[in-house]
C-alpha positions in Angstrom: 5.1 -22.1 -5.9 5.4 -20.8 -9.4 6.9 -17.3 -9.7 5.1 -14.5 -11.5 6.7 -13.9 -14.9 4.0 -12.1 -17.0 5.6 -8.6 -17.1 4.0 -6.0 -19.3 5.6 -4.4 -22.4 6.3 -0.7 -22.3 3.2 0.0 -24.4 1.0 -2.1 -22.1 2.3 -0.3 -19.0 1.7 3.1 -20.5 -1.9 2.1 -21.5 -2.6 0.9 -18.0 -1.3 4.0 -16.2 -3.0 6.3 -18.6 -6.4 4.5 -18.2 -6.0 4.9 -14.4 -5.6 8.6 -14.6 -8.7 8.9 -16.8 -11.0 6.6 -14.8 -10.0 6.6 -11.1 -11.7 9.4 -9.2 -10.3 8.4 -5.8 -6.8 9.4 -6.9 -7.6 12.9 -5.5 -7.8 11.4 -2.0 -4.4 9.8 -2.4 -2.9 13.2 -3.3 -4.6 14.9 -0.3 -3.5 12.2 2.1 0.1 12.3 0.7 0.2 16.1 1.2 -1.1 15.9 4.8 1.3 13.1 5.8 4.3 14.9 4.2 3.3 18.1 6.1 2.9 16.4 9.5 5.8 14.0 9.0 8.2 16.9 9.1 6.7 18.0 12.4 6.8 14.5 13.9 3.0 14.8 14.6 1.9 11.1 14.8 -1.6 12.1 15.8 -2.3 14.0 12.6 -0.4 11.4 10.5 -2.8 8.8 11.9 -5.8 11.0 11.1 -4.6 11.4 7.5 -4.1 7.7 7.1 -7.5 7.1 8.6 -9.2 9.4 6.1 -7.6 7.6 3.2 -8.3 4.1 4.5 -11.9 4.7 5.2 -12.3 6.0 1.6 -10.0 3.7 -0.3 -11.0 0.6 1.7 -14.6 1.5 2.2 -15.7 -2.0 1.1 -14.0 -3.5 4.1 -14.5 -0.8 6.7 -18.2 -0.4 6.1 -18.5 -3.3 8.5 -16.7 -1.4 11.3 -13.7 0.7 12.4 -10.2 0.1 13.5 -8.8 1.6 16.7 -7.0 4.9 15.7 -5.0 4.8 19.0 -3.7 1.4 18.1 -2.7 2.7 14.7 -0.9 5.6 16.2 0.9 3.3 18.7 2.1 1.2 15.7 3.4 4.3 14.0 5.2 5.5 17.1 6.8 2.2 18.0 8.2 1.9 14.5 8.9 5.5 13.9 12.7 5.0 13.7 12.4 2.3 11.0 9.8 4.3 9.1 12.1 7.4 9.1 14.9 5.2 7.8 13.0 3.8 4.9 10.5 6.7 4.2 12.4 8.0 1.2 14.2 4.8 0.2 13.3 2.3 -2.5 12.8 -1.4 -1.6 15.6 -3.7 -2.5 15.8 -7.4 -1.7 18.1 -7.7 1.3 17.6 -9.8 4.4 17.3 -6.7 6.5 14.6 -5.2 4.3 12.7 -8.5 4.1 12.7 -8.6 7.9 11.5 -5.0 8.1 8.6 -5.8 5.7 7.5 -8.9 7.7 7.6 -7.1 11.1 5.9 -4.0 10.0 3.2 -5.8 8.0 2.3 -8.0 11.0 2.2 -5.1 13.4 0.0 -3.0 11.2 -2.2 -5.9 10.4 -3.1 -6.0 14.1 -3.5 -2.3 14.5 -5.8 -1.9 11.5 -8.2 -4.8 12.4 -11.9 -3.9 12.9 -12.6 -3.7 16.6 -16.1 -2.1 16.7 -19.2 -1.8 14.5 -20.3 1.5 13.0 -22.6 2.1 16.0 -19.7 1.6 18.4 -20.3 -1.9 19.6 -17.5 -4.5 20.0 -17.4 -7.0 17.2 -15.5 -10.0 16.0 -12.1 -8.7 14.8 -11.5 -8.8 11.1 -8.2 -8.0 9.3 -7.4 -6.5 5.9 -4.0 -7.2 4.2 -5.2 -4.6 1.7 -5.5 -1.8 4.3 -2.1 -2.6 5.7 -0.4 -2.3 2.3 -2.1 1.1 1.7 -1.1 2.4 5.1 2.5 1.3 4.8 2.7 2.7 1.3 1.7 6.2 2.4 4.3 6.0 5.2 7.0 4.9 2.8 5.8 5.4 -0.8 8.9 4.1 -2.5 9.3 1.1 -0.3 5.9 -0.5 0.2 3.7 -1.5 -2.8 -0.1 -1.5 -2.8 -2.2 -4.5 -3.6 -5.7 -5.8 -3.5 -7.1 -9.4 -3.8 -7.1 -9.5 -7.6 -3.6 -8.0 -7.9 -2.1 -10.3 -5.2 -3.6 -13.4 -6.9 -2.4 -12.2 -10.3 1.1 -12.0 -9.0 0.8 -15.5 -7.4 0.8 -13.9 -3.9 -2.4 -15.2 -2.4 -2.6 -13.8 1.1 -5.5 -16.0 2.6 -3.2 -18.1 4.8 0.0 -16.1 5.5 -0.5 -12.5 4.4 2.9 -11.3 5.7 4.8 -13.9 3.7 2.7 -13.2 0.6 3.4 -9.5 1.0 7.2 -10.1 1.3 7.0 -12.1 -2.0 4.9 -9.3 -3.6 7.6 -6.7 -2.6 10.2 -8.8 -4.4 8.2 -8.9 -7.6 7.3 -5.2 -7.3 11.0 -4.3 -7.2 11.4 -6.0 -10.6 8.4 -4.0 -11.9 9.9 -0.7 -10.7 13.2 -1.5 -12.3 11.5 -2.4 -15.6 9.5 0.9 -15.6 12.7 2.8 -14.9 14.4 1.2 -17.9 11.6 2.7 -20.0 12.3 6.2 -18.6 9.8 6.5 -15.8 11.1 8.5 -12.8 10.0 9.3 -9.3 8.1 12.6 -9.0 7.4 14.6 -5.9 3.8 13.6 -5.8 4.0 10.1 -7.2 6.7 7.4 -7.1 7.4 4.9 -9.8 6.2 2.3 -7.3 2.8 4.1 -7.3 2.8 4.0 -11.1 3.2 0.3 -10.9 0.2 0.1 -8.6 -1.8 2.2 -11.0 -0.9 -0.2 -13.9 -1.8 -3.2 -11.7 -5.1 -1.7 -10.6 -6.1 -0.7 -14.2 -4.9 -4.0 -15.7 -5.8 -6.7 -13.0 -8.5 -5.1 -10.8 -10.6 -3.1 -13.3 -9.5 -4.4 -16.7 -9.7 -0.8 -18.0 -6.9 -1.4 -20.5 -8.6 -4.4 -22.2 
C-alpha cells in the first residue's frame, strides 16, 4: 500500500489550526472532558473517568451514537484492565517501537469491543455496531500525546482505510502521526497543558481533510 507523503507546509498547518479554533464549537467539550479526566485520573477514579469519556463521546460522536449506546460498565472494565499500561503512556509521546505498536494494537481492539453499540436509545438490545472513530477519541483522552484522533475522511486521506482491519489501520496512522508531530515541532509548536502538539495535528487534519475550512 502506498504510504502517505502529502505533508503540509508550515503556513498550511498554521492556517488549518487557526481555522479550527475559529469554526469548531465543540472544542469546549474537549477542554471540559480533558479537565475532568485529569482531575479524576489523579484520584484513580475509573467510574468518573468513564463518565467523562462518555459525555465527550456522546457529543463528539453523536452521528454514530444516535443509533444507540455503549455499555459504560464494559468501558470501565477496559480502562481498569489496562490501567497499568495507560498510566505508563499517559504523559508519553508515541514513538515507533515494537512495544508501542503492540500496545496500540491491543488497546485499540479492546476498546473497539467496549465501545460498540449494545442497546437502542429506548434500552432495547440491538445488533452490535463498532466505531473506530470513537475508539481513537477515547484513547486520545486517556493518553493525549500518544494516541491520535481520526475520522473516516482523515483516515482515508492518510491512506489508512479502516473498513477491514481498523486496528492495523490505526497502527499505521500512529506512525504517520508521529511524523506530523515531529514536523510541527520543527516549526516551533510545543505541548501545552491543555493541548498537545498531537491534538494540534488533529485540528489541522479536521480543518483540512474533514471540513475543508482552509480551502
